[in-house]
DSSP file (Angstrom, degrees, kcal/mol; ACC not computed):
  #  RESIDUE AA STRUCTURE BP1 BP2  ACC     N-H-->O    O-->H-N    N-H-->O    O-->H-N    TCO  KAPPA ALPHA  PHI   PSI    X-CA   Y-CA   Z-CA
    1    1 A M              0   0    0      0, 0.0     2,-0.4     0, 0.0    55,-0.2   0.000 360.0 360.0 360.0 142.9    9.8   -1.5    6.3
    2    2 A C  E     -a   56   0A   0     53,-1.4    55,-2.9     2,-0.0     2,-0.5  -0.987 360.0-167.2-124.0 129.7    9.3    1.4    3.9
    3    3 A V  E     -a   57   0A   0     -2,-0.4     2,-0.5    53,-0.2    55,-0.2  -0.979   6.3-166.5-119.3 123.9    9.9    5.1    5.0
    4    4 A L  E     +a   58   0A   0     53,-2.5    55,-2.5    -2,-0.5     2,-0.4  -0.930   8.3 177.4-113.4 131.3    8.7    7.9    2.7
    5    5 A V  E     -a   59   0A   0     -2,-0.5    55,-0.1    53,-0.2    -2,-0.0  -0.999  69.5  -2.8-131.4 131.0    9.8   11.5    3.0
    6    6 A D  S    S+     0   0    0     53,-0.9     3,-0.2    -2,-0.4    -1,-0.1   0.896  84.5 129.4  58.0  46.0    8.6   14.3    0.7
    7    7 A H    >>  +     0   0    0     52,-0.3     3,-2.1     1,-0.1     4,-0.7  -0.301  15.1 148.2-120.0  46.8    6.6   12.0   -1.6
    8    8 A D  H >>  +     0   0    0      1,-0.3     3,-0.8     2,-0.2     4,-0.5   0.812  64.8  65.3 -51.4 -35.6    3.4   14.1   -1.6
    9    9 A Q  H 34 S+     0   0    0      1,-0.2    -1,-0.3    -3,-0.2     4,-0.2   0.683 108.6  37.3 -67.2 -18.0    2.6   13.0   -5.2
   10   10 A I  H <> S+     0   0    0     -3,-2.1     4,-0.9     2,-0.1    -1,-0.2   0.463  86.7  93.7-112.6  -1.3    2.1    9.3   -4.2
   11   11 A Y  H X< S+     0   0    0     -3,-0.8     3,-0.9    -4,-0.7    -2,-0.1   0.904  87.4  51.4 -58.4 -41.0    0.4    9.6   -0.8
   12   12 A E  G >< S+     0   0    0     -4,-0.5     3,-1.6     1,-0.3    -1,-0.2   0.870 104.4  57.6 -63.7 -35.0   -3.0    9.3   -2.4
   13   13 A A  G 34 S+     0   0    0      1,-0.3    27,-0.5    -3,-0.2     3,-0.4   0.721  99.8  60.1 -66.4 -20.2   -1.9    6.2   -4.3
   14   14 A L  G <X S+     0   0    0     -4,-0.9     4,-2.9    -3,-0.9     5,-0.3   0.375  72.4 106.2 -87.7   4.7   -1.1    4.7   -0.9
   15   15 A Y  H <> S+     0   0    0     -3,-1.6     4,-1.8     1,-0.2    -1,-0.2   0.901  80.8  45.8 -51.4 -49.2   -4.7    5.0    0.3
   16   16 A D  H  4>S+     0   0    0     -3,-0.4     5,-2.3    -4,-0.2     4,-0.3   0.866 113.1  50.6 -65.4 -36.0   -5.4    1.2    0.0
   17   17 A V  H >45S+     0   0    0     -4,-0.3     3,-1.1     1,-0.2    -2,-0.2   0.948 112.1  46.0 -65.1 -48.1   -2.1    0.3    1.7
   18   18 A L  H 3<5S+     0   0    0     -4,-2.9    -2,-0.2     1,-0.3    -1,-0.2   0.784 116.6  44.7 -68.8 -27.1   -2.8    2.6    4.6
   19   19 A N  T 3<5S-     0   0    0     -4,-1.8    -1,-0.3    -5,-0.3    -2,-0.2   0.336 107.9-126.4 -97.6   6.0   -6.4    1.4    5.0
   20   20 A Q  T < 5 +     0   0    0     -3,-1.1     2,-1.4    -4,-0.3    -3,-0.2   0.898  43.9 167.5  51.1  51.6   -5.3   -2.2    4.6
   21   21 A R      < +     0   0    0     -5,-2.3    17,-0.4    -6,-0.1     2,-0.2  -0.650  18.9 172.2 -93.5  78.4   -7.8   -3.0    1.8
   22   22 A Y        -     0   0    0     -2,-1.4     2,-0.4    -3,-0.1    15,-0.2  -0.561  31.0-144.4 -92.2 151.1   -6.2   -6.3    0.8
   23   23 A I  E     -B   36   0B   0     13,-3.5    13,-3.2    -2,-0.2     2,-0.5  -0.934  20.4-144.3-105.1 135.4   -7.4   -8.9   -1.6
   24   24 A T  E     -B   35   0B   0     -2,-0.4     2,-0.4    11,-0.2    11,-0.2  -0.876  13.5-169.1-106.1 137.7   -6.6  -12.5   -0.5
   25   25 A R  E     -B   34   0B   0      9,-2.7     9,-3.1    -2,-0.5     2,-0.5  -0.983   6.9-155.5-122.5 132.7   -5.7  -15.2   -2.9
   26   26 A T  E     -B   33   0B   0     -2,-0.4     2,-0.3     7,-0.2     7,-0.2  -0.939  20.2-125.7-111.2 126.9   -5.5  -18.8   -2.0
   27   27 A S     >  -     0   0    0      5,-2.5     4,-2.2    -2,-0.5     5,-0.0  -0.528  10.5-149.3 -69.7 127.6   -3.3  -21.2   -4.0
   28   28 A A  T  4 S+     0   0    0     -2,-0.3    -1,-0.2     1,-0.2    -2,-0.0   0.837  95.9  44.3 -66.3 -32.7   -5.4  -24.1   -5.3
   29   29 A S  T  4 S+     0   0    0      1,-0.1    -1,-0.2     3,-0.1    -2,-0.0   0.866 129.9  19.8 -82.9 -36.6   -2.3  -26.4   -5.2
   30   30 A T  T  4 S-     0   0    0      2,-0.1    -2,-0.2     0, 0.0     3,-0.1   0.663  87.7-132.7-108.1 -20.1   -0.8  -25.4   -1.8
   31   31 A G     <  +     0   0    0     -4,-2.2     2,-0.2     1,-0.3    -3,-0.1   0.507  54.7 149.3  77.9   3.6   -3.7  -23.8    0.0
   32   32 A K        -     0   0    0     -6,-0.1    -5,-2.5     1,-0.1     2,-0.4  -0.514  42.4-135.6 -74.5 135.6   -1.4  -21.0    1.0
   33   33 A V  E     -B   26   0B   0     -7,-0.2     2,-0.4    -2,-0.2    -7,-0.2  -0.784  19.2-168.6 -95.6 133.4   -3.1  -17.6    1.4
   34   34 A K  E     -B   25   0B   0     -9,-3.1    -9,-2.7    -2,-0.4     2,-0.4  -0.978  14.5-139.4-122.4 132.8   -1.4  -14.5   -0.1
   35   35 A R  E     +BC  24  50B   0     15,-0.5    15,-2.6    -2,-0.4     2,-0.3  -0.775  26.2 179.6 -90.5 134.3   -2.4  -10.9    0.6
   36   36 A M  E     -BC  23  49B   0    -13,-3.2   -13,-3.5    -2,-0.4     2,-0.3  -0.918   9.6-167.1-128.7 154.6   -2.5   -8.6   -2.4
   37   37 A L  E     - C   0  48B   0     11,-2.0    11,-2.8    -2,-0.3     2,-0.7  -0.991  24.1-118.9-141.0 153.6   -3.3   -4.9   -2.9
   38   38 A R  E     - C   0  47B   0    -17,-0.4     2,-0.5    -2,-0.3     9,-0.2  -0.813  26.3-167.8 -94.7 117.9   -3.9   -2.8   -5.9
   39   39 A L  E     - C   0  46B   0      7,-2.6     7,-2.2    -2,-0.7     2,-0.4  -0.899   7.0-172.3-102.9 132.7   -1.5    0.1   -6.2
   40   40 A A  E     + C   0  45B   0    -27,-0.5     2,-0.4    -2,-0.5     5,-0.2  -0.990  15.0 175.0-130.0 131.8   -2.3    2.8   -8.8
   41   41 A I  E >  S- C   0  44B   0      3,-2.5     3,-1.5    -2,-0.4     2,-0.2  -0.960  70.3 -40.6-133.0 115.4   -0.3    5.7  -10.0
   42   42 A G  T 3  S-     0   0    0     -2,-0.4     0, 0.0     1,-0.2     0, 0.0  -0.489 124.0 -22.2  66.2-134.5   -1.9    7.7  -12.8
   43   43 A A  T 3  S+     0   0    0     -2,-0.2     2,-0.4    -3,-0.1    -1,-0.2   0.539 121.1  89.4 -85.1  -7.6   -3.6    5.4  -15.3
   44   44 A R  E <   +C   41   0B   0     -3,-1.5    -3,-2.5     2,-0.0     2,-0.3  -0.763  49.8 170.4 -97.5 133.8   -1.5    2.4  -14.3
   45   45 A S  E     +C   40   0B   0     -2,-0.4     2,-0.3    -5,-0.2    -5,-0.2  -0.973   4.6 179.0-137.9 156.0   -2.5    0.0  -11.6
   46   46 A Q  E     -C   39   0B   0     -7,-2.2    -7,-2.6    -2,-0.3     2,-0.4  -0.990  31.2-117.3-155.9 142.5   -1.2   -3.4  -10.5
   47   47 A L  E     -C   38   0B   0     -2,-0.3    -9,-0.2    -9,-0.2    -2,-0.0  -0.720  37.1-169.8 -80.4 131.2   -1.8   -6.0   -7.9
   48   48 A C  E     -C   37   0B   0    -11,-2.8   -11,-2.0    -2,-0.4     2,-0.1  -0.969  22.4-116.6-125.6 138.1    1.2   -6.4   -5.6
   49   49 A P  E     -C   36   0B   0      0, 0.0     2,-0.5     0, 0.0   -13,-0.2  -0.430  26.1-151.2 -70.2 147.9    1.9   -9.1   -3.0
   50   50 A V  E     -C   35   0B   0    -15,-2.6   -15,-0.5    -2,-0.1   -28,-0.0  -0.986  11.2-131.0-124.5 124.3    2.1   -7.8    0.6
   51   51 A A    >   -     0   0    0     -2,-0.5     3,-1.9     1,-0.1   -17,-0.0  -0.427  24.1-117.8 -70.3 146.9    4.3   -9.6    3.2
   52   52 A P  T 3  S+     0   0    0      0, 0.0    -1,-0.1     0, 0.0   -18,-0.0   0.817 114.1  45.5 -56.1 -33.2    2.6  -10.4    6.6
   53   53 A G  T 3  S+     0   0    0      2,-0.0    -2,-0.1   -52,-0.0     2,-0.0   0.259  81.9 139.9 -95.7  13.0    5.0   -8.2    8.5
   54   54 A F    <   +     0   0    0     -3,-1.9     2,-0.3   -53,-0.1    -4,-0.0  -0.311  24.5 176.4 -61.9 135.3    4.9   -5.2    6.1
   55   55 A R        -     0   0    0      2,-0.0   -53,-1.4    -2,-0.0     2,-0.4  -0.977  12.4-159.5-135.8 149.9    4.9   -1.8    7.7
   56   56 A I  E     -a    2   0A   0     -2,-0.3     2,-0.5   -55,-0.2   -53,-0.2  -0.995   2.7-161.6-133.3 140.2    5.0    1.7    6.2
   57   57 A V  E     -a    3   0A   0    -55,-2.9   -53,-2.5    -2,-0.4     2,-0.5  -0.985   7.5-165.8-120.4 125.0    6.0    5.0    7.7
   58   58 A V  E     -a    4   0A   0     -2,-0.5     2,-0.6   -55,-0.2   -53,-0.2  -0.952   2.8-163.8-114.1 124.8    4.9    8.2    6.0
   59   59 A I  E     +a    5   0A   0    -55,-2.5   -53,-0.9    -2,-0.5     2,-0.3  -0.932  19.6 172.6-108.4 115.0    6.6   11.5    7.1
   60   60 A A        -     0   0    0     -2,-0.6     2,-0.2   -55,-0.1    -2,-0.0  -0.912  34.4-110.6-125.5 149.2    4.5   14.5    5.9
   61   61 A E        -     0   0    0     -2,-0.3     2,-0.5     1,-0.0    -2,-0.0  -0.551  30.0-135.9 -74.8 140.4    4.8   18.2    6.5
   62   62 A V        -     0   0    0     -2,-0.2     2,-0.5     2,-0.0    -1,-0.0  -0.867  14.4-159.0-100.8 127.3    2.0   19.7    8.6
   63   63 A F        -     0   0    0     -2,-0.5     2,-0.4     2,-0.0    -2,-0.0  -0.919   4.7-158.0-107.3 127.3    0.5   22.9    7.4
   64   64 A Y        -     0   0    0     -2,-0.5     2,-0.4     2,-0.0    -2,-0.0  -0.874   3.7-163.2-104.0 134.6   -1.3   25.1    9.9
   65   65 A S              0   0    0     -2,-0.4    -2,-0.0     1,-0.1     0, 0.0  -0.933 360.0 360.0-115.2 143.4   -3.9   27.6    8.9
   66   66 A R              0   0    0     -2,-0.4    -1,-0.1     0, 0.0    -2,-0.0   0.397 360.0 360.0-107.9 360.0   -5.1   30.4   11.1
């Protein structure tokens, strides 16, 4: 489990994680399926493996406008 507090600068980078836009890869030798997702921060991006039970909690401040 991952808990984020006051990380406004990376919330947009978590878009794919929060929307579960996973890429699946199947191993030719074992037949095992692995879920991957692309995380990008700035100009750098990378495919990262995601465990089946992965959960993320984002705590963000709510701004009210009148």
